[in-house]
C-alpha positions, 0 to 999 in steps of 0.5 A, spaced: 859 824 214 862 830 216 856 832 220 857 825 224 864 826 225 863 833 228 858 830 232 863 824 235 868 830 236 864 834 240 861 828 244 868 826 245 870 833 248 864 833 252 865 826 255 873 828 256 871 834 259 866 832 264 871 826 266 877 831 268 872 836 271 869 830 276 876 828 277 880 835 279 874 838 283 873 832 287 875 831 294 880 826 293 884 830 288 891 832 291 891 838 294 897 842 291 900 849 292 906 853 293 909 857 299 914 862 300 919 861 305 926 864 306 926 867 299 924 861 296 918 858 293 916 851 295 911 846 291 907 842 295 902 836 293 898 832 299 895 826 297 887 826 299 886 818 298 890 812 300 890 804 301 888 801 307 894 796 307 899 802 308 901 808 312 900 814 307 907 818 306 907 825 306 913 828 302 916 835 301 922 836 296 926 842 298 933 842 297 935 848 303 937 843 309 936 849 313 928 848 312 925 843 317 918 840 317 912 837 321 905 834 320 899 836 324 894 831 323 888 828 327 882 823 325 876 826 321 871 828 323 873 830 330 875 836 334 880 832 338 887 835 339 892 836 333 898 831 333 904 833 331 909 828 327 916 831 325 919 830 318 925 827 317 930 829 311 933 824 306 937 828 301 932 834 298 926 831 301 922 831 308 918 825 309 914 822 314 907 818 314 900 818 317 898 815 321 905 814 324 907 807 328 905 804 333 898 807 331 893 802 327 892 802 320 886 806 318 880 802 316 876 802 310 873 809 309 877 812 315 879 819 314 884 824 317 885 831 316 892 834 316 897 840 314 904 841 313 908 846 317 915 848 314 920 852 318 927 856 317 930 861 321 924 862 326 920 863 320 914 858 319 909 857 313 903 852 313 900 848 307 894 848 306 890 854 310 884 849 310 887 842 312 887 837 307 882 831 308 885 824 306 880 818 305 883 811 306 880 805 301 881 798 300 884 796 294 880 794 288 883 789 282 884 793 276 880 787 272 874 790 276 876 797 276 878 798 269 871 795 266 867 800 271 871 806 269 870 804 261 863 803 262 861 809 265 865 813 260 862 810 254 856 810 257 856 818 257 859 818 250 854 814 247 848 818 251 851 824 248 851 821 241 844 819 242 842 826 244 845 828 237 841 823 233 835 825 237 836 833 235 839 831 228 833 826 226 838 820 226 836 813 229 836 814 237 835 807 238 842 804 238 845 809 242 840 809 247 840 802 248 847 802 248 847 807 253 842 804 258 846 797 257 853 801 259 850 805 265 846 799 268 853 794 267 858 800 270 853 803 275 849 798 278 853 791 277 860 793 277 859 800 281 857 796 287 862 791 287 867 797 287 864 800 292 864 794 297 871 792 295 874 800 297 869 802 302 866 796 305 858 797 303 855 795 296 851 802 296 851 808 300 846 812 296 838 813 297 835 810 301 841 808 306 845 814 305 847 820 302 853 818 297 852 823 291 856 818 287 851 813 288 845 818 288 847 821 281 848 814 278 841 812 281 838 819 278 842 818 271 840 810 271 832 812 272 832 817 267 835 812 262 831 807 264 825 811 263 828 813 256 829 806 254 821 804 256 819 810 251 824 807 245 820 800 245 816 798 239 821 802 234 819 809 237 825 814 237 823 817 243 827 824 241 825 828 247 826 822 252 833 821 250 835 829 250 832 829 257 836 823 259 842 826 256 841 833 260 840 829 266 846 825 265 850 831 264 848 835 270 849 830 275 855 827 272 858 835 273 857 834 280 865 832 283 866 825 284 866 822 291 862 828 294 859 826 301 862 819 300 863 813 305 866 816 311 868 811 317 864 814 324 869 815 330 
C-alpha cells in the first residue's frame, strides 16, 4: 500500500510539473518584467493571447503622474512600420488597446507584436526588449474546454502510473487502456473541436501543417495505440507501456502552442 501511495504521489507531481512547464514556457504565457525609470521600479505584464471578440487591453500601473506611456505595435509576422498608440492615464494606470479603433478586430489566429515605451523627464525605457507577440482566438465554451484539459491531464497521469506498474510488476492493462481512452477522447475528439472553435481549423499538424501541439499529440497517440495493440490478449506489454510513457513525457515537455495556427497577412 505504501509503495502504491508513493507511486501515485510521484505520478501526480510529474504530471503537474509537466502541465506547469508547458504553460509557463509556451508562447501564450504573459511577458513579465520590471523596468527602472526615474529611480523607481515599474512592473509590467503583457498578455500574449486574447479573444477575437474585443480589443486587447494594455495596462501599466505606475502611480507617478509624470510617467507617460505609448504602445508600438504592428501585425505579425510583417516587416511594416511600427504604429504608435498613446496610453491614457486613469488614476495610477496607463492604458490603451490594440488594435485601436477604427482598426477592425483581429481574425482567428491573427497575431500582433507590441512593446511598451515609458517616459519621464526625458528618460525612456522599453519593455520587452524583444516585442511580445499576442495571438487572437475564438472563445471556446467551458463545457468543451474543461473536459479536454481534464482528459489530457488524467491521460498523462495514468500513463505515468502505467509505467510504474510495468516497472514494478503490476497490472499495466487497466492503466494502459485508460490512458489510450483518455488521450484519444481528449486529443483526437475534443482537441480538434477546441482547435476549430479557437483558430478555425480542426487539425493543423501533419500532414497539413507544423503545429507542434497537434504533432506531439499525434506522436503520443500513436505510441499508446501501438502499446494498446501489444496489451491485447491479456498481455502486460511492459516494454511497450514504458516506451509509450517516455514518448508521452518527452513530447509533452515541449511548450504548449509552439508553431501554432497563424493567420497569413
